[in-house]
C-alpha positions in Angstrom: 50.6 -96.5 20.6 49.1 -97.6 17.3 46.9 -95.3 15.3 43.4 -96.2 14.3 44.6 -97.6 10.9 47.4 -99.6 12.6 45.3 -101.3 15.2 43.6 -104.3 13.8 39.9 -104.7 14.7 38.9 -106.8 17.7 36.7 -109.8 17.4 34.0 -108.4 19.7 33.2 -105.7 22.3 30.6 -106.7 24.9 29.0 -103.7 26.7 27.3 -104.6 30.0 24.1 -102.6 30.3 21.7 -104.9 32.1 21.9 -103.6 35.7 18.9 -102.3 37.6 20.3 -98.8 38.4 17.9 -98.7 41.4 19.9 -96.0 43.2 19.0 -93.5 40.5 15.4 -93.8 41.7 14.1 -93.1 38.2 11.5 -94.6 35.8 14.1 -94.0 33.1 17.0 -96.4 32.6 20.1 -95.2 34.4 22.0 -95.5 31.1 19.8 -92.9 29.4 20.6 -90.2 31.9 22.9 -87.7 30.2 26.4 -86.3 30.8 27.2 -83.2 28.8 24.2 -83.6 26.6 24.6 -87.3 25.7 23.3 -90.5 27.3 25.9 -92.5 29.2 25.0 -95.4 26.9 25.9 -93.3 23.8 29.4 -92.7 25.3 29.9 -96.4 25.8 28.8 -97.3 22.3 31.1 -94.6 20.8 34.2 -95.7 22.7 33.5 -99.4 21.8 33.0 -98.5 18.2 36.5 -96.9 18.1 37.9 -100.5 18.2 36.1 -101.3 14.9 34.9 -104.6 16.4 33.5 -107.4 14.2 30.7 -107.7 16.7 29.4 -105.0 19.1 27.1 -106.5 21.6 25.2 -104.6 24.3 23.8 -106.8 27.1 20.4 -105.5 28.2 18.1 -106.4 31.0 16.4 -103.9 33.3 14.1 -101.5 31.3 15.5 -103.1 28.2 12.7 -101.7 26.0 14.0 -98.2 26.7 17.6 -99.2 26.2 16.9 -101.0 22.9 14.9 -98.1 21.6 17.7 -95.8 22.3 20.3 -98.1 20.7 18.2 -98.2 17.5 18.8 -94.4 17.3 22.5 -94.6 18.1 23.8 -97.3 15.8 22.7 -99.8 13.2 25.6 -102.1 13.9 24.9 -102.8 17.5 23.2 -106.0 18.5 21.6 -106.8 21.8 21.7 -109.8 24.1 19.3 -110.2 27.0 20.2 -111.1 30.5 16.9 -112.1 32.0 18.2 -112.4 35.5 21.1 -110.4 36.9 23.3 -113.2 38.1 26.6 -111.4 38.0 29.1 -110.0 35.5 30.3 -113.4 34.4 26.7 -114.4 33.6 26.2 -111.1 31.7 29.2 -111.7 29.5 28.0 -115.3 28.8 24.7 -113.9 27.7 26.6 -111.5 25.4 28.6 -114.2 23.7 25.6 -116.4 23.0 25.5 -117.1 19.3 29.2 -116.3 19.0 30.5 -119.8 19.9 33.1 -119.9 17.2 34.5 -116.4 17.9 38.3 -116.2 17.8 40.6 -113.3 18.7 40.3 -110.5 21.2 37.1 -109.8 23.2 36.8 -106.5 25.0 34.4 -106.2 28.0 33.3 -102.8 29.1 30.4 -101.0 30.9 27.6 -98.6 29.8 27.9 -96.4 32.9 31.5 -95.1 32.5 31.0 -92.1 30.3 34.5 -90.7 30.6 36.1 -93.8 29.1 37.5 -92.9 25.7 38.1 -94.9 22.6 41.8 -94.0 22.8 42.1 -95.6 26.2 40.4 -98.8 24.9 42.8 -98.8 21.9 45.8 -98.5 24.3 44.4 -101.3 26.4 44.2 -103.6 23.4 47.6 -102.6 22.2 49.2 -103.5 25.6 47.3 -106.8 25.6 48.6 -107.7 22.2 52.2 -106.4 22.7 52.6 -108.6 25.8 50.7 -111.6 24.4 48.4 -111.6 27.3 45.5 -114.0 27.6 43.7 -111.4 29.6 44.4 -107.7 30.4 42.6 -105.5 32.9 42.3 -101.7 32.9 43.3 -100.4 36.4 43.8 -97.2 38.3 45.2 -96.1 41.6 42.8 -94.2 43.9 43.2 -92.6 47.3 40.1 -94.3 48.7 39.6 -97.7 47.1 36.7 -98.7 49.4 34.0 -100.6 47.5 36.3 -101.4 44.5 37.8 -104.8 43.5 41.5 -104.9 44.3 44.1 -106.0 41.8 46.4 -108.8 43.1 49.8 -108.9 41.6 52.9 -111.1 41.6 55.4 -108.6 40.4 54.1 -107.2 37.0 51.8 -110.2 36.5 48.2 -110.0 37.6 47.2 -113.2 39.5 43.7 -112.2 40.3 41.1 -109.7 41.5 39.3 -109.8 44.8 36.0 -107.9 45.4 36.0 -105.5 48.4 33.5 -107.6 50.4 35.6 -110.7 49.9 39.0 -109.1 50.6 41.1 -109.6 53.6 42.2 -106.6 55.6 45.6 -106.7 53.9 44.1 -106.9 50.5 41.8 -103.9 51.3 45.0 -101.8 51.8 45.8 -102.2 48.1 45.1 -99.0 46.2 45.1 -100.4 42.6 41.5 -101.0 41.6 39.8 -103.0 39.0 37.8 -101.0 36.5 35.8 -104.0 35.3 37.1 -103.3 31.8 39.1 -106.1 30.1 40.5 -107.6 27.0 40.4 -111.4 26.8 41.5 -114.1 24.3 38.2 -115.5 23.2 39.1 -119.1 23.9 40.4 -118.3 27.4 37.3 -116.2 28.1 34.9 -119.0 27.0 36.7 -121.6 29.1 36.9 -119.3 32.1 33.2 -118.5 32.0 32.4 -122.2 31.9 34.4 -122.7 35.1 32.6 -120.0 37.2 30.7 -120.8 40.4 28.8 -118.7 42.9 31.1 -119.4 45.9 31.4 -115.7 47.0 29.7 -113.2 49.3 27.2 -112.1 46.6 26.4 -115.6 45.3 27.0 -114.4 41.7 29.2 -115.4 38.8 32.1 -113.0 38.9 33.9 -112.2 35.6 37.0 -111.4 37.7 37.3 -115.2 38.3 38.2 -115.6 34.7 41.5 -113.9 35.4 42.2 -116.4 38.3 41.3 -119.2 35.8 43.7 -117.9 33.2 46.6 -117.5 35.7 45.9 -121.0 37.0 46.4 -122.2 33.4 49.8 -120.5 33.3 48.5 -118.0 30.8 49.8 -114.4 31.0 47.5 -112.0 32.7 48.4 -108.3 32.8 47.2 -104.8 33.5 47.1 -101.4 31.9 47.3 -98.8 34.6 46.0 -95.3 33.7 46.4 -92.0 35.5 43.0 -90.6 34.6 40.8 -92.2 37.3 37.7 -90.4 36.0 37.8 -92.8 33.0 36.9 -95.7 35.2 34.4 -93.9 37.4 30.9 -95.4 37.2 27.6 -93.6 37.8 25.1 -95.2 40.2 23.1 -92.3 41.7 22.3 -88.7 40.9 25.0 -87.4 43.2 27.6 -89.2 41.1 25.8 -88.1 37.9 26.2 -84.5 39.0 29.9 -84.9 39.8 30.4 -86.6 36.4 28.7 -83.7 34.6 30.7 -81.2 36.5 34.0 -82.9 35.7 33.1 -83.4 32.0 32.0 -79.8 31.7 35.3 -78.6 33.3 37.2 -80.6 30.7 35.1 -79.3 27.9 35.5 -75.7 29.0 39.3 -76.0 29.5 39.7 -77.5 26.0 37.8 -74.7 24.3 39.6 -72.0 26.3 42.9 -73.5 25.2 41.7 -73.3 21.6 41.0 -69.6 21.9 37.5 -69.2 23.3 37.1 -66.6 26.1 34.9 -67.5 29.0 34.3 -64.6 31.4 33.0 -66.9 34.2 33.8 -70.6 33.4 32.0 -71.7 36.6 28.7 -70.5 35.2 29.2 -71.8 31.7 27.9 -75.1 30.6 28.8 -76.7 27.2 27.6 -80.0 25.8 30.1 -82.3 24.2 28.9 -81.9 20.7 29.0 -78.0 20.7 31.5 -76.5 18.3 33.2 -73.1 19.0 35.6 -71.1 16.9 38.5 -69.0 18.2 37.7 -65.6 19.5 34.2 -66.5 20.6 33.3 -64.8 23.9 31.0 -66.5 26.3 29.6 -64.2 29.0 28.4 -65.5 32.5 25.4 -67.7 32.6 25.7 -69.3 29.1 24.4 -72.8 28.4 25.2 -74.3 25.0 23.5 -77.6 24.2 23.2 -80.1 21.4 24.9 -79.4 18.1 25.1 -75.6 18.7 27.9 -74.0 16.7 29.3 -70.5 17.3 31.5 -68.7 14.7 34.5 -66.5 15.3 34.0 -63.1 17.0 30.5 -63.9 18.2 29.5 -62.8 21.8 27.0 -65.0 23.6 25.4 -63.9 26.9 25.1 -63.2 29.6 22.2 -65.4 30.6 21.7 -67.2 27.3 20.6 -70.8 26.5 21.0 -72.1 23.0 20.2 -75.6 21.8 21.1 -76.7 18.2 21.6 -73.1 17.2 24.0 -71.9 14.5 25.5 -68.5 15.3 27.4 -66.5 12.6 30.6 -64.5 12.6 30.5 -61.5 14.9 26.9 -62.0 16.0 25.7 -60.9 19.4 23.2 -62.8 21.4 22.1 -61.4 24.8 19.8 -62.9 27.4 18.1 -65.2 24.9 16.6 -68.7 24.8 16.9 -70.3 21.4 16.5 -73.8 19.8 16.9 -75.1 16.3 17.6 -71.7 14.9 20.1 -69.9 12.7 21.6 -66.5 13.5 23.5 -64.8 10.6 26.8 -63.0 10.5 26.8 -59.7 12.4 23.2 -60.2 13.6 22.0 -59.1 17.0 19.5 -60.9 19.2 18.1 -59.9 22.6 17.8 -59.1 25.3 14.9 -61.4 26.4 14.3 -62.9 23.0 12.8 -66.3 22.3 13.9 -68.1 19.2 11.8 -71.1 18.5 12.6 -73.8 16.0 12.7 -72.7 12.3 13.9 -69.2 13.0 16.5 -68.0 10.5 17.9 -64.5 11.0 19.9 -63.1 8.2 23.2 -61.2 8.2 23.1 -58.0 10.2 19.5 -58.6 11.1 18.0 -57.9 14.5 15.6 -59.7 16.8 15.2 -57.4 19.8 13.8 -57.3 23.3 10.7 -59.4 24.1 10.4 -60.8 20.6 9.3 -64.4 19.9 9.9 -66.0 16.6 9.0 -69.4 15.2 9.3 -70.9 11.7 10.3 -67.4 10.5 12.9 -66.4 7.9 14.1 -62.8 8.6 16.3 -61.5 5.8 19.6 -59.7 5.8 19.4 -56.3 7.5 15.8 -56.8 8.5 14.8 -55.8 12.0 12.2 -56.9 14.5 13.3 -54.7 17.4 10.9 -55.3 20.2 7.6 -56.7 21.6 6.5 -58.7 18.7 5.5 -62.2 17.7 6.7 -63.5 14.4 5.4 -66.9 13.4 5.3 -68.6 10.0 6.8 -65.5 8.3 9.0 -64.7 5.4 10.5 -61.3 5.9 12.8 -60.1 3.1 15.9 -57.9 3.3 15.9 -54.5 5.0 12.3 -54.7 6.4 11.4 -52.9 9.6 8.8 -54.4 11.9 7.4 -51.9 14.4 7.0 -52.6 18.1 4.0 -54.7 19.2 3.5 -56.3 15.8 1.8 -59.7 15.7 2.0 -62.1 12.9 -1.4 -63.8 13.4 -0.5 -67.2 11.8 -3.0 -69.6 13.4 -6.8 -69.5 13.0 -7.5 -72.4 15.4 -7.2 -75.0 12.6 -4.5 -74.0 10.1 -1.2 -72.2 10.3 -0.6 -69.8 7.4 2.3 -67.8 6.1 2.8 -64.0 5.9 5.3 -62.5 3.5 6.7 -59.0 3.9 8.6 -57.8 0.8 12.0 -56.1 0.7 12.3 -52.7 2.2 8.7 -52.7 3.6 7.9 -50.9 6.8 5.3 -52.2 9.3 4.1 -49.7 11.8 3.8 -50.4 15.5 0.9 -52.2 17.1 -0.1 -53.9 13.8 -1.7 -57.3 13.3 -0.9 -59.1 10.1 -3.5 -61.8 9.6 -2.1 -64.6 7.6 -2.1 -65.6 4.8 -1.2 -62.2 3.3 1.5 -60.6 1.2 2.9 -57.2 2.0 4.7 -56.0 -1.1 8.2 -54.6 -1.5 8.5 -51.1 -0.3 5.0 -51.0 1.1 4.0 -49.2 4.3 1.6 -50.4 6.9 0.2 -47.7 9.2 0.6 -48.2 12.9 -2.4 -49.7 14.7 -3.6 -51.5 11.6 -5.2 -55.0 11.4 -4.2 -56.1 7.9 -6.3 -58.8 6.4 -5.7 -58.2 2.7 -2.6 -58.0 0.6 -0.8 -54.6 0.5 0.7 -54.0 -3.0 4.3 -53.0 -3.5 4.8 -49.4 -2.7 1.3 -48.9 -1.3 0.2 -47.7 2.1 -2.0 -50.2 4.0 -4.3 -48.6 6.6 -6.8 -50.7 8.5 -8.1 -49.0 11.6 -11.2 -47.1 12.9 -11.4 -43.3 12.8 -10.5 -41.4 15.9 -13.3 -39.4 17.6 -12.6 -36.8 20.3 -15.4 -35.8 22.8 -14.5 -32.3 24.0 -15.1 -31.5 27.7 -15.6 -35.1 28.7 -13.3 -35.0 31.7 -14.7 -31.8 33.2 -18.3 -33.2 32.8 -17.8 -36.8 33.9 -14.8 -36.6 36.2 -14.8 -33.1 37.6 -12.8 -33.9 40.8 -10.2 -36.1 39.1 -6.5 -35.3 38.7 -7.1 -35.4 34.9 -9.7 -32.5 35.3 -7.2 -30.5 37.4 -4.4 -31.0 34.8 -6.8 -30.1 31.9 -8.0 -26.9 33.5 -4.4 -25.8 34.0 -3.4 -26.5 30.4 -3.5 -23.9 27.6 -4.4 -26.7 25.2 -1.4 -26.1 23.0 0.3 -28.9 21.0 3.8 -29.8 22.4 6.6 -28.1 20.4 8.3 -31.5 19.8 5.2 -32.9 18.2 4.9 -29.8 16.0 8.6 -30.2 14.9 7.9 -33.9 14.1 4.9 -33.0 12.0 6.9 -30.4 10.1 9.6 -32.9 9.3 7.1 -35.5 8.0 5.4 -32.8 5.9 
């Protein structure tokens, strides 16, 4: 088959996207429901664009405001045509060709709800159409249960027409070659065929399939391109079919990555969007969900039970039981378990975000560690900083969000509140239990806590029958040897 550069552009692609999609039972257009992280409409536009058409037209109707808004985000080259009333596929194509009366060349017609259809398949369809000098070529497939599909009627290799299931005879219903609804037409034949359509059928609609009968009646060549991959012509009409499509797409994505050197311990519990990028020797543990434009570098281990959306993970990093979005994890860094990386988190090489840590709009430098039970928001943490357990970066005063900077090599003790905006200098120490509201200079010790006061005999006087009183009475009052040893080491 021709390569992209060898296949000349088609005159137009018309994508039919006007249907009601009522079986989805959704306030959202059926075409905006996603398969592997992308809308069905986006798949249709991408495959159509692979033909480099002079005109790419999407015919909209039901919930068209939603569809048009989504198209604006997908492509600047797509134009829309409106089908005010859904009067059949032939009527929809007529709407799509309005304003293109002088079009010549090949016109491809496809649908917006066949997300498996690839640009390669459309290129093959056009190549077959041109090589055989057809006036019309239909994409077909053979299925075990063709019920509900239009049947392809042949005379030898030539296609003489298509009959819809509800209009078919019993003999015709036994045909297992089905019409995908995807075609290439010569523009002149298509225009003349559309003009000849009538509503003499069970649905009372203008069937695009009748254009093939018209072409055959004009002694024009009509052919078919039969494909083995039936999934490429499968449409989605309800949420059961949507789930099946997602499952099949995910299976293909997983298989492709495993064949490229990615290890998946339990593929059945692994879900990967179509735009995710994985390197060889990545390991995905059970329960991993990778979404959006997430990229994972070689040697990284993700999971178990981890969900990442639009996250960049560096070489050899480890991410365990974590939820992250719009974040960067550096080479050799470790995250988790039970970490929450919110947008704007950047963790440097060999850094650590540990258990029950939440981060947002935070840059954490190379080798810096936030090991556990902390909130880090609007923070700049330089290299080799240690943030003690239970530290809170108090970044929001109810009106403004402010930044805290912690300099290189600084140490922040446990149970500390850093009230932004403040600067903790390089090599500074912050005593555990402090509420820091002023800058701590480089190399200084910041202490901000009330003095301890002990009330001797309180338990015996106020709680004489308690278990605390019993334990205190039995104690010799000596300091534990381990504490004495720690004090001696610090001294």
